[in-house]
C-alpha positions as a Markdown table, in Angstrom:
| # | Residue | x | y | z |
|---|---|---|---|---|
| 1 | Met | 24.6 | -1.0 | -2.2 |
| 2 | Asp | 24.4 | -0.1 | 1.4 |
| 3 | Glu | 22.3 | 3.1 | 2.1 |
| 4 | Pro | 23.1 | 4.7 | -1.3 |
| 5 | Thr | 21.1 | 7.8 | -0.5 |
| 6 | Asn | 22.6 | 8.4 | 3.0 |
| 7 | Gly | 23.7 | 12.0 | 3.5 |
| 8 | Leu | 22.3 | 13.3 | 0.2 |
| 9 | Asp | 20.0 | 16.2 | -0.2 |
| 10 | Pro | 16.6 | 15.7 | -1.8 |
| 11 | Ala | 17.8 | 16.4 | -5.3 |
| 12 | Gly | 20.6 | 13.9 | -4.9 |
| 13 | Ile | 18.3 | 11.3 | -3.5 |
| 14 | Arg | 16.0 | 11.6 | -6.5 |
| 15 | Glu | 18.9 | 11.5 | -8.9 |
| 16 | Ile | 20.3 | 8.3 | -7.4 |
| 17 | Arg | 16.8 | 6.7 | -7.3 |
| 18 | Asp | 16.1 | 7.6 | -10.9 |
| 19 | Tyr | 19.6 | 6.4 | -12.0 |
| 20 | Leu | 19.3 | 3.0 | -10.3 |
| 21 | Arg | 15.8 | 2.4 | -11.7 |
| 22 | Lys | 17.0 | 3.4 | -15.2 |
| 23 | Leu | 20.1 | 1.2 | -14.9 |
| 24 | Ala | 18.0 | -1.8 | -13.8 |
| 25 | Arg | 15.5 | -1.3 | -16.5 |
| 26 | Glu | 17.8 | -0.5 | -19.4 |
| 27 | Glu | 20.6 | -3.0 | -18.6 |
| 28 | Arg | 18.2 | -5.6 | -17.2 |
| 29 | Leu | 20.2 | -5.7 | -14.0 |
| 30 | Ala | 19.2 | -6.6 | -10.4 |
| 31 | Val | 20.4 | -3.8 | -8.1 |
| 32 | Val | 20.5 | -4.9 | -4.5 |
| 33 | Val | 20.1 | -2.1 | -1.9 |
| 34 | Ser | 20.2 | -2.3 | 1.8 |
| 35 | Ser | 18.5 | 0.5 | 3.7 |
| 36 | His | 16.5 | 1.4 | 6.7 |
| 37 | Leu | 14.8 | 4.2 | 4.8 |
| 38 | Leu | 11.8 | 2.2 | 3.9 |
| 39 | Ser | 9.8 | 5.0 | 2.3 |
| 40 | Glu | 12.7 | 5.7 | 0.0 |
| 41 | Met | 13.0 | 2.0 | -0.8 |
| 42 | Glu | 9.3 | 1.9 | -1.7 |
| 43 | Met | 9.9 | 4.6 | -4.3 |
| 44 | Met | 13.1 | 3.0 | -5.6 |
| 45 | Cys | 12.4 | -0.7 | -5.8 |
| 46 | Asp | 10.2 | -3.1 | -7.7 |
| 47 | Arg | 10.6 | -5.9 | -5.2 |
| 48 | Phe | 11.7 | -6.0 | -1.6 |
| 49 | Val | 13.1 | -8.6 | 0.8 |
| 50 | Ile | 12.6 | -8.5 | 4.6 |
| 51 | Ile | 15.2 | -10.2 | 6.6 |
| 52 | Gln | 15.1 | -10.5 | 10.4 |
| 53 | His | 17.8 | -12.0 | 12.5 |
| 54 | Gly | 19.5 | -13.4 | 9.4 |
| 55 | Lys | 16.4 | -15.2 | 8.3 |
| 56 | Leu | 14.3 | -14.5 | 5.2 |
| 57 | Val | 10.8 | -13.2 | 6.2 |
| 58 | Thr | 9.3 | -12.4 | 2.8 |
| 59 | Ile | 10.0 | -11.5 | -0.8 |
| 60 | Glu | 7.3 | -9.3 | -2.3 |
| 61 | Ser | 6.8 | -6.9 | -5.1 |
| 62 | Val | 5.8 | -3.3 | -4.4 |
| 63 | Gln | 2.8 | -3.9 | -6.6 |
| 64 | Glu | 1.7 | -6.8 | -4.4 |
| 65 | Leu | 2.1 | -4.6 | -1.4 |
| 66 | Ser | -0.3 | -2.0 | -2.9 |
| 67 | Gln | -2.8 | -4.8 | -3.6 |
| 68 | Gln | -2.8 | -6.2 | -0.1 |
| 69 | Thr | -5.5 | -3.7 | 0.7 |
| 70 | Glu | -7.1 | -3.7 | 4.0 |
| 71 | Lys | -8.9 | -0.4 | 3.9 |
| 72 | Val | -10.6 | 1.4 | 1.1 |
| 73 | Leu | -12.1 | 4.9 | 1.3 |
| 74 | Phe | -15.3 | 5.2 | -0.7 |
| 75 | Ile | -16.3 | 8.9 | -1.1 |
| 76 | Val | -20.1 | 8.5 | -1.3 |
| 77 | Gly | -23.3 | 10.2 | -0.7 |
| 78 | Pro | -25.4 | 9.8 | 1.3 |
| 79 | Lys | -22.9 | 8.0 | 3.4 |
| 80 | Glu | -25.2 | 6.7 | 6.1 |
| 81 | Lys | -27.4 | 5.0 | 3.5 |
| 82 | Ala | -24.3 | 3.6 | 1.8 |
| 83 | Ala | -23.1 | 2.1 | 5.1 |
| 84 | Gln | -26.4 | 0.4 | 5.7 |
| 85 | Met | -26.3 | -1.0 | 2.1 |
| 86 | Val | -22.8 | -2.4 | 2.5 |
| 87 | Lys | -23.6 | -4.0 | 5.9 |
| 88 | Ala | -26.8 | -5.5 | 4.5 |
| 89 | His | -24.9 | -6.8 | 1.4 |
| 90 | Asp | -22.0 | -8.3 | 3.5 |
| 91 | Pro | -22.3 | -8.2 | 7.3 |
| 92 | His | -18.8 | -9.5 | 7.7 |
| 93 | Leu | -17.2 | -6.4 | 6.2 |
| 94 | Asp | -15.8 | -3.8 | 8.6 |
| 95 | Val | -17.4 | -0.5 | 7.7 |
| 96 | Arg | -16.7 | 2.8 | 9.4 |
| 97 | Leu | -18.3 | 6.2 | 8.7 |
| 98 | Val | -15.6 | 8.8 | 8.2 |
| 99 | Glu | -15.8 | 12.5 | 7.2 |
| 100 | Gln | -15.4 | 11.8 | 3.5 |
| 101 | Gly | -17.6 | 8.7 | 3.3 |
| 102 | Leu | -17.0 | 5.1 | 4.2 |
| 103 | Glu | -13.8 | 3.3 | 5.1 |
| 104 | Val | -14.3 | -0.4 | 4.3 |
| 105 | Thr | -11.9 | -3.2 | 5.1 |
| 106 | Leu | -11.9 | -5.6 | 2.1 |
| 107 | Asp | -9.7 | -7.3 | -0.4 |
| 108 | Tyr | -8.4 | -5.3 | -3.4 |
| 109 | Lys | -10.1 | -7.7 | -5.9 |
| 110 | Asp | -13.5 | -7.0 | -4.2 |
| 111 | Ile | -13.4 | -3.2 | -4.8 |
| 112 | Pro | -15.2 | -3.2 | -8.2 |
| 113 | Arg | -17.9 | -5.5 | -6.9 |
| 114 | Leu | -18.7 | -3.3 | -3.9 |
| 115 | Asn | -18.6 | -0.2 | -6.2 |
| 116 | Ala | -21.0 | -1.8 | -8.6 |
| 117 | Met | -23.4 | -2.7 | -5.7 |
| 118 | Leu | -23.3 | 0.8 | -4.4 |
| 119 | Val | -24.1 | 2.3 | -7.8 |
| 120 | Ala | -26.9 | -0.2 | -8.4 |
| 121 | Glu | -28.4 | 0.8 | -5.1 |
| 122 | Gly | -28.5 | 4.4 | -6.1 |
| 123 | Ile | -25.5 | 5.6 | -4.0 |
| 124 | Asn | -23.4 | 8.3 | -5.6 |
| 125 | Val | -19.8 | 7.2 | -5.7 |
| 126 | Tyr | -17.5 | 10.2 | -6.2 |
| 127 | Gly | -14.2 | 8.5 | -5.6 |
| 128 | Ile | -12.4 | 5.4 | -4.4 |
| 129 | His | -9.0 | 5.6 | -2.6 |
| 130 | Val | -7.1 | 2.5 | -1.8 |
| 131 | Leu | -5.4 | 3.0 | 1.6 |
| 132 | Ala | -2.7 | 0.4 | 1.0 |
| 133 | Lys | -0.1 | -0.3 | 3.7 |
| 134 | Ser | 3.3 | 1.3 | 3.3 |
| 135 | Leu | 6.4 | -0.8 | 3.2 |
| 136 | Glu | 7.2 | 0.5 | 6.7 |
| 137 | Glu | 3.8 | -0.7 | 8.0 |
| 138 | Arg | 4.3 | -4.1 | 6.4 |
| 139 | Phe | 7.8 | -4.4 | 7.8 |
| 140 | Leu | 6.6 | -3.6 | 11.3 |
| 141 | Glu | 3.7 | -6.0 | 11.0 |
| 142 | Met | 5.9 | -8.8 | 9.8 |
| 143 | Thr | 8.8 | -8.3 | 12.2 |
| 144 | Gly | 6.8 | -7.8 | 15.4 |
| 145 | Gly | 6.3 | -4.1 | 15.3 |
| 146 | Asn | 8.1 | -2.4 | 18.2 |
| 147 | Glu | 11.2 | -4.6 | 18.4 |
| 148 | Ile | 14.3 | -2.7 | 17.7 |
| 149 | Ala | 16.5 | -4.3 | 15.0 |
């Protein structure tokens, strides 16, 4: 399907999205959709393909996309002490103090380890938010960013 939600109002977009997901799940079908509305595709698809100039760039699942974490927000207190602990624990990690706590660049699989270390050091961890890249960000990263297709 080419741009199946083009021209639809928000309710129509949701209806098409839900119908295609249901059809794929219940009938065990692959539904191929071509679209430039990447945020919509992220909500509709389980997997995506990026093609540039007729060449396959990548095939990934939306789940894999969310696990290619670069930044994680740790809502902690006290945040200054937490930043010192993280840097002492692993000086290679990129750690930034932000209003809510710490923004740390690390792999998805390392989140529990860092959380456990913070708690063991007496840091209060109130929340952890994965700041995963969107499909749009991933697309721009993989295709050279500013180039118009």
